[in-house]
N, C-alpha and C positions, 0 to 999 in steps of 0.2 A: 473790529467788526466791519463787515462788508459795507459798501458805499451808498446804496440807494435809499436806505432808511435813516438818513441823517436826522430827520425830525419825525421819528416813528410815532404814529398816533395822531399827528396833526390833522389829518382828514377823517379820522374815525376808525382806522384799522385797529384791531385788538389782537394781542398775542404776547408772547414772551420771547426773550432771546433763545436761540437754538441751543446754546450751551447749557442754559438753565433747564430746558426740557430734557436734555441728556442727563443732567445731574438728577433730576426728579425721577427719570426712568431707572437710573441706577439705585436710587433710594428705594424704589418699589420692589427691587429684586432682593432687598435685605429683609429677611423676616425675623420676627422675634415674638415675645409673649403677646397673646391677643388681649389678655386682661390688662386694664390700665394700671399705671403705677399707683393710682389712688386706692386700688383694691388690695386686700391682704395678699391674695395670690400673685397679683402683678408685681407688687413690691418684693415679695419673697423670691420670685423667679429672677428678677433683675439682680438682687443682692447676691443670690447663690452664684449666678454667672460671674459677677464681679469678684467674688471672694475665692474663686477657684484658681486664680493665678496671680503672680506678681504684677502682671500687666493690668489686671483688674484693679488691684490696690492703687497702682499708679494712676489709672484713669479716674478713680474716686478722688485721689489727692488733687489732680488737675482740675476736677470739677468743683473743688472747694470743700469736700467732705472731710471734717476733722474729728468725727466721732471716734470714740474708743472701740476696740474690737468687741468688747462685751455689749456695747450699745448696738453695734451693727448686727450681732447675732440675735439680739432681742428684736430687731426689725423683722427678721425672718420668722421668729416665733410668734410675735404678736401682730405683725402687720401695721404697727403704729410707728410713725415717724412724722416729724413736723412737715408741713407743706414745702418749706424751703429744702429740707433734706430729700424729700421725695423727688422734687424737681432736679436736684443735683444727681441723685441716683439714676434717674431716667436719662439725663444728659450723658453721664459717664457710661451707662449701659450702651446707648446707641453709638457713642464714639468708639468704644471698644468693639462692638459688634461689626460696625463698618470696617474697621481695620482688620478684623479677623476673617472677613469674607473676601478680601482683595484677591488673594491667590486663586480662589475658586472662581470668582467672577471673571478674571482674566482668562482662565482656562476655558470656561464656558463660552465667553463672547468671542474669543479667537477661534474656537471650534476647529482645532487642528489646522489652522491656516485658512480655513474656508470663510471665516468671518461670520458676521451676523447681519441678517436683513433688517434694515431700518426703514420704517414708514414715516414719512414727513407730511404732516398736515399743515397747509399754509395758514397765514394769518386770516382772521375772520374779517371780511370786508363788508359785512352786512350793514355797518354803520357809515360806510363811505358812499358819497354821491356816485351815481352810475358813471358819470363822465371821468371820475378820478380813479376808478377801480382798475387794478392790474389783472391781467390774465395769468393767474398762477393756480396750479392744480396740485392735487395730492401726488407725491412722488415716492418711489421706493428705491433704495440703493442697498448694495451689500457692502458693509464697512469692514475692511480688512486692514490690519497693520496699525490701527490707531487706538485700539482698545487698551493696551498696556498703559499708554500715556494718559488716556482719559480716566481710567480707573485710579491711577496714581494721583492725578490732580483732584479727583472727586474725594479720595481718601483724606485729603488735607482738611476737609470739612467746609461747611457752608460759610463760615465766618472768616476764612482765609482769602484775602483779596487776590493773592497770587494764584490760588486754585481757580477762581473765576476767570482770571486773565488767561491762564493756560488752557482751560476748557474752551474759551472763546476762540483762541488761536487754532486749536485742534479742530473745532467745529468748522471754522472757515476753510481749513484744509480739506475736510471731508466733503463739504458741499461744492467745492470746485469741480468734483467729478460729475456734477449735474449739468455741466455745459455753461454756455454764455449767460444764462439767467440764474446762475447759482446764488447770487446775493439776494434774490427774492426770498430765499429761505434762511436768511440771517435771523429773522423773527418767524415764529411759528405759533400755531395753536397748540399743537401736541406732537410729540415724537414717540412712536411706538416701536418696541423691540422686546424680544424675550430671549432668555437663555436658560 
């Protein structure tokens, strides 16, 4: 991570690491069932998606689901599963869904080499004494050439420390295009982009 925020928040600035904002932005691009997994419709949609492929069954196994096929079919029909199984179904669904959209996300974000415009909203300094505030403003850049690596790191999932480290390194490389004040954007309030 870039250097000026060694003790981020010490004087009251609020925000999140830029790499985390990018990961959350990618999360927002992945759509799925609107119904929660606690509803019959939401559970059935997730289980149907998972049971359409060998990768879905593998995702369920990795999530810890050990139910027999008959029981899994019954979840679709009745919408009844234990809270623990619902949680594991939801985790397996989103893991598989993330993985299945990687190719499409890369294509959309790379935009035939044109890249994607990214809007960076700086840290919130409303809680910082006036004398300690930095002059940082909203910035916009066009990101090219970094999306494949960012999406691959994001695909590893939020619990993989190497993914966070890789996203952090890539974000530092992206913000160097902002000029000499680039490290002011190591932490941000929000990063917006669409694909």
